[in-house]
N, C-alpha and C positions, 0 to 999 in steps of 0.2 A: 505493500499497499503506499509506503516509504518514498519508496522510486515512482513509481506511479505519479502520485501526488508533483515530485516534483520533476515529471516528464513534461504531465498536464501545463505543470506554471510557468516552465522554460519558453513553450511556447507563446505560450498567454504573453506575458509578458518580457519577449524577443530581446537577445541580451543580459540576460540578469543570471546573475550566478547561483544553483540551485546544486541541492547534493542526491548523490543518487545513497542509494544504502546498498551496499558492497556483501556481494553473495561469501556464505561461508559455506565450506572448504574454497577455497584460490581455485577457480575458475581455468581450464585448458588456452585462457586469454585475458587479457588486461581483465582489469576486474570492473573496471564502468560501462565497459562496453558486454559485458556477460549478463551487470544489471539491466540493464535496456532490453534485450534479448531475455530474462529471464521474465523481466515487467510485460512485454509488445508481444513476443513469439505465442503461436500456438503452433495446431494441425491445421489450422485453416491459415496460414500464412507463409508462402516462401519464402524463404531466407536466403539473400544472396552473401557471399563469403570472396573478401578481397584474395589473393592467389596466394601470401602468405600465409593466411588463415586457413585454406582450404588442406593448407602443407602442416598445419598448425596435429603432431600427433594427437588424437584423444580427443579433439574438439568435435569433429561428429556426432562419436558417442553422444559426448558430451551435451553437444546440440538435441537431440532424438532423444537422450534418458529425461531430460531435463524441460524439455519444451515441446517435445514431439513434432516439431516444425521442420518442411520439409525445405533442400536446398535447393537451390535452383546455380546452373551455368548463366542464364540468360540476366543480365540484371536487369531485360525489359518488364520483367515476370514476377520481377521480388516484390513486395510488401513491404521489406524489412531488407533491406543493405545494409553490412558490416566493414568497415574496413580501418585497419591496423594503422594504415599511413596516406596523406590527401596523395602520393606520386601513388598507390594501387587505385587510386575511386576512378573511374572512366570520367569523362567529363559530366554533368549531371542530363543531359537533351540524353543520355543513352538509357536510365530511368523513367520504368512507370512514372506520364504525368495524369494519368487519370484520365478521364474527358468530363466535357462541361457538364453533360449530365450528370456522372458517377466522379467528382471529385476524391472523393472518401479513398479512390482505387487505385492513388498512389504509390509513391515510395520513398517509407520514410528511411533517409539513411542518418548511423549512428558512424560519424566519423574519428578517430582517436589523434588527438594532437599533439608534441610535446607540452607546452603550453597553453595557460588561457587568457597569459598578459604576456610584456615582452611583443612581442610582433607589429607587423607592420599594423598602422592603425584602421579601422572605418565604423566609418558611423552610420547608424542603424536610427530609418525613421519608418513610421507607417501604423498600422492597428497594434495597441498596447503597450506604445512606447508616447510616455508624456516628454514634447517635445522629441531627444534625439538620444539614444544611446552612445559610448563610443566601448570598444570593445578592442583587443590588441592579439587577437591571439597565434601561436605559432606555425608554421608545419603547412599552410593552406598555400598553391600557385601562384602564381601571376595572375592567373587567367580565373583566378576563383571571380571576383568580381563583376566580372563582365559576363561571366557563367548563369553567374544568380541573377540579372537582371535579364538576360532571356528566360532563364526557370521563370521569374515573377512576371514577365508581360503574356503569361499564358493561362493568366489565371482567368477560371480558376482551377486551372489544370498546373499542373506545377507539385513540385517536390519538396518534403521540408527536410531539415537537417538539424543536429546534435550532434554537436562539438563538444568532446567530452575528454576529459584527462582526470584521471585516479578514479575519487566519487565526485567532482566535478563535470557539471554541465553548463553548455550555453545552449538553447534552441535557437532557430533558426525557419520561421516558417513561414510560405508561400511568399508572404503578405508581405513582408518586413523588406526595404530598398534600401541597398547600401550603397556607402560610398568610402572614397578612399580616404583618412582626414587625415591632417598636418601633425 
């Protein structure tokens, strides 16, 4: 329940730092990503894992046992996508954007980043944000802002993104506008 609330709050209040409840014993992947999977994945939600995670010993068995979630090799088929590094993440346009009639059939991506501070500053504006919010996660590719704006332009279609570091989480719903900060 604690992680579900953190994820919902992160998406309702873009750019705000939320805390996940980390699973015990230690899972075979970064604990914050595991918390997202344990909270959201189930037998009806296909999960895409990046190449490094696919090669992680015991991860497929862990996912099957704890979530019974099927995995998919195609990001466009995934309800949830998990990436341990941004350089392993395909372009956002490769994931399911949903449809105008069913925007909830889009992919929610959980991306592990090295830190949520100290990176290139980003300014967030939009629903759920009073004025603007500034974040500075590390590890995002240089093309991220451009990809995000293309994602946002398709509203109500588009992916939602969870940036995860340890037990900390920042949500970027598809409605959020991003700009490079100073």
